Backbone as CSV, one residue per row, in Angstrom:
resi,resn,N_x,N_y,N_z,CA_x,CA_y,CA_z,C_x,C_y,C_z
1,MET,0.819,-1.184,0.000,0.000,0.000,0.000,0.867,1.252,0.000
2,SER,2.066,1.103,-0.351,3.017,2.196,-0.388,2.527,3.301,-1.311
3,GLY,2.452,4.519,-0.790,2.033,5.660,-1.576,0.539,5.795,-1.737
4,ALA,-0.230,4.827,-1.277,-1.683,4.897,-1.398,-2.254,5.846,-0.355
5,ILE,-3.344,6.475,-0.716,-4.027,7.354,0.228,-4.993,6.504,1.051
6,LEU,-4.875,6.604,2.363,-5.740,5.829,3.249,-7.054,6.565,3.467
7,SER,-8.150,5.831,3.438,-9.444,6.416,3.782,-9.620,6.330,5.292
8,ALA,-10.628,7.019,5.800,-10.907,6.979,7.237,-11.185,5.554,7.695
9,ALA,-11.732,4.719,6.828,-12.050,3.338,7.180,-10.798,2.470,7.294
10,ASP,-9.659,2.946,6.766,-8.427,2.176,6.805,-7.628,2.405,8.080
11,VAL,-8.068,3.332,8.922,-7.341,3.705,10.130,-8.264,3.576,11.333
12,ILE,-7.741,2.998,12.409,-8.482,2.905,13.668,-7.779,3.819,14.659
13,ARG,-8.550,4.702,15.302,-7.986,5.660,16.247,-8.507,5.374,17.650
14,ILE,-7.596,5.505,18.623,-8.003,5.400,20.021,-7.447,6.606,20.766
15,ALA,-8.081,6.942,21.862,-7.606,8.041,22.708,-8.084,7.806,24.128
16,CYS,-7.345,8.368,25.086,-7.723,8.304,26.490,-7.765,9.736,27.033
17,GLU,-8.926,10.164,27.447,-9.067,11.504,28.007,-8.402,11.623,29.370
18,ARG,-8.262,10.518,30.082,-7.680,10.572,31.430,-6.174,10.830,31.409
19,CYS,-5.467,10.203,30.484,-4.006,10.366,30.469,-3.506,11.154,29.263
20,GLY,-4.388,11.412,28.294,-4.007,12.179,27.118,-3.327,11.368,26.027
21,ARG,-3.199,10.077,26.222,-2.573,9.224,25.214,-3.522,9.021,24.040
22,ALA,-2.983,9.029,22.834,-3.788,8.801,21.636,-2.931,8.108,20.598
23,GLY,-3.575,7.383,19.704,-2.841,6.721,18.643,-3.748,6.362,17.491
24,SER,-3.158,6.185,16.330,-3.902,5.718,15.167,-3.146,4.539,14.572
25,TYR,-3.876,3.574,14.118,-3.307,2.311,13.660,-3.923,1.923,12.332
26,ARG,-3.086,1.482,11.412,-3.596,1.015,10.119,-4.329,-0.304,10.320
27,ARG,-5.500,-0.383,9.733,-6.335,-1.573,9.877,-5.606,-2.820,9.367
28,ASP,-4.931,-2.735,8.220,-4.248,-3.919,7.686,-3.114,-4.371,8.606
29,GLY,-2.469,-3.433,9.290,-1.437,-3.791,10.251,-2.014,-4.493,11.469
30,LEU,-3.186,-4.042,11.915,-3.841,-4.687,13.057,-4.297,-6.098,12.699
31,VAL,-4.798,-6.270,11.475,-5.218,-7.605,11.037,-4.010,-8.533,10.983
32,ALA,-2.885,-8.032,10.480,-1.674,-8.852,10.422,-1.187,-9.198,11.829
33,ARG,-1.328,-8.264,12.753,-0.825,-8.463,14.122,-1.733,-9.357,14.961
34,PHE,-3.051,-9.155,14.868,-3.995,-9.848,15.752,-4.884,-10.872,15.057
35,GLY,-4.969,-10.830,13.733,-5.899,-11.686,12.996,-7.219,-10.978,12.793
36,ALA,-7.929,-11.346,11.764,-9.172,-10.659,11.396,-10.336,-10.963,12.336
37,ASP,-10.262,-12.045,13.085,-11.393,-12.456,13.919,-11.322,-11.965,15.358
38,ILE,-10.341,-11.149,15.699,-10.255,-10.648,17.067,-11.366,-9.618,17.305
39,ALA,-11.971,-9.667,18.468,-13.030,-8.711,18.822,-12.413,-7.336,19.063
40,LEU,-13.120,-6.286,18.654,-12.598,-4.927,18.808,-12.276,-4.566,20.261
41,PRO,-13.077,-4.973,21.255,-12.679,-4.682,22.637,-11.338,-5.321,23.013
42,ASP,-11.043,-6.491,22.436,-9.756,-7.136,22.699,-8.606,-6.369,22.041
43,VAL,-8.860,-5.799,20.855,-7.860,-4.958,20.197,-7.575,-3.745,21.069
44,LEU,-8.627,-3.116,21.578,-8.470,-1.936,22.429,-7.656,-2.271,23.674
45,MET,-7.948,-3.392,24.307,-7.212,-3.799,25.506,-5.727,-3.998,25.202
46,ALA,-5.426,-4.581,24.051,-4.027,-4.827,23.685,-3.301,-3.525,23.354
47,LEU,-3.971,-2.627,22.663,-3.326,-1.371,22.254,-3.171,-0.402,23.423
48,ALA,-4.121,-0.418,24.321,-4.082,0.500,25.461,-3.553,-0.234,26.677
49,SER,-2.374,-0.768,26.570,-1.785,-1.501,27.691,-1.377,-0.491,28.765
50,CYS,-2.325,-0.164,29.593,-2.204,0.913,30.572,-2.301,0.326,31.981
51,GLU,-1.555,0.892,32.909,-1.615,0.431,34.305,-3.029,0.556,34.866
52,ARG,-3.783,1.522,34.388,-5.133,1.747,34.905,-6.116,0.656,34.500
53,ARG,-5.759,-0.187,33.547,-6.659,-1.277,33.144,-6.964,-2.194,34.323
54,ARG,-6.087,-2.261,35.286,-6.300,-3.137,36.453,-6.898,-2.395,37.640
55,ASP,-6.989,-1.080,37.578,-7.479,-0.268,38.696,-8.932,0.125,38.438
56,PHE,-9.859,-0.605,39.045,-11.272,-0.356,38.783,-11.792,0.909,39.469
57,SER,-11.042,1.461,40.426,-11.474,2.708,41.063,-11.162,3.922,40.185
58,ARG,-10.126,3.825,39.341,-9.769,4.888,38.388,-9.384,4.224,37.071
59,PRO,-10.351,3.668,36.357,-10.041,2.852,35.187,-9.475,3.655,34.018
60,CYS,-8.814,2.956,33.152,-8.303,3.525,31.908,-9.492,4.037,31.099
61,GLY,-9.312,5.165,30.443,-10.402,5.752,29.658,-10.239,5.575,28.166
62,ALA,-9.400,4.641,27.736,-9.172,4.449,26.303,-10.455,4.038,25.597
63,ARG,-10.698,4.700,24.478,-11.903,4.452,23.675,-11.553,4.577,22.201
64,PHE,-12.337,3.949,21.355,-12.233,4.196,19.923,-12.821,5.583,19.678
65,THR,-12.143,6.411,18.897,-12.616,7.780,18.707,-13.471,7.961,17.466
66,ASP,-13.404,7.040,16.532,-14.219,7.154,15.323,-15.609,6.611,15.599
67,PRO,-16.616,7.244,15.013,-17.987,6.746,15.244,-18.136,5.328,14.710
68,ALA,-18.829,4.524,15.449,-19.048,3.128,15.053,-20.480,2.953,14.600
69,SER,-20.662,2.075,13.659,-22.022,1.771,13.236,-22.604,0.758,14.213
70,PRO,-23.893,0.863,14.514,-24.505,-0.085,15.451,-24.457,-1.502,14.901
71,ARG,-24.162,-2.440,15.760,-24.071,-3.838,15.346,-24.864,-4.690,16.325
72,THR,-25.406,-5.757,15.815,-26.171,-6.651,16.677,-25.346,-7.845,17.114
73,LYS,-24.182,-8.032,16.510,-23.330,-9.150,16.873,-21.978,-8.624,17.321
74,ARG,-21.132,-9.511,17.779,-19.789,-9.147,18.198,-19.040,-8.561,17.009
75,SER,-18.480,-7.373,17.169,-17.766,-6.693,16.099,-16.292,-7.098,16.112
76,THR,-15.775,-7.483,14.937,-14.387,-7.870,14.809,-13.716,-7.015,13.732
77,LEU,-12.406,-7.126,13.629,-11.700,-6.411,12.564,-12.193,-6.846,11.200
78,ALA,-12.554,-8.114,11.035,-13.028,-8.620,9.756,-14.310,-7.929,9.328
79,ASP,-15.130,-7.492,10.277,-16.379,-6.807,9.938,-16.120,-5.456,9.282
80,HIS,-14.934,-4.920,9.469,-14.623,-3.585,8.985,-13.699,-3.604,7.788
81,LEU,-13.502,-4.768,7.158,-12.626,-4.862,5.982,-13.391,-4.546,4.731
């Protein structure tokens, strides 16, 4: 995909309002790293490897920042290809 222009659908963005951390990840890179069938909440947990993930009194605030379409089933990376 060298030199190709990425659409908004080709990039997944996360951010945490609590710590100010943010990142964007290419969808094809995430599929290569985790596989297409991984659930999006599991992707978020892996990408936001934050100490606060274990602290339920002040939990990590990492969220996907792009609007998601409503789904009735478990959403995976494959659903967004």
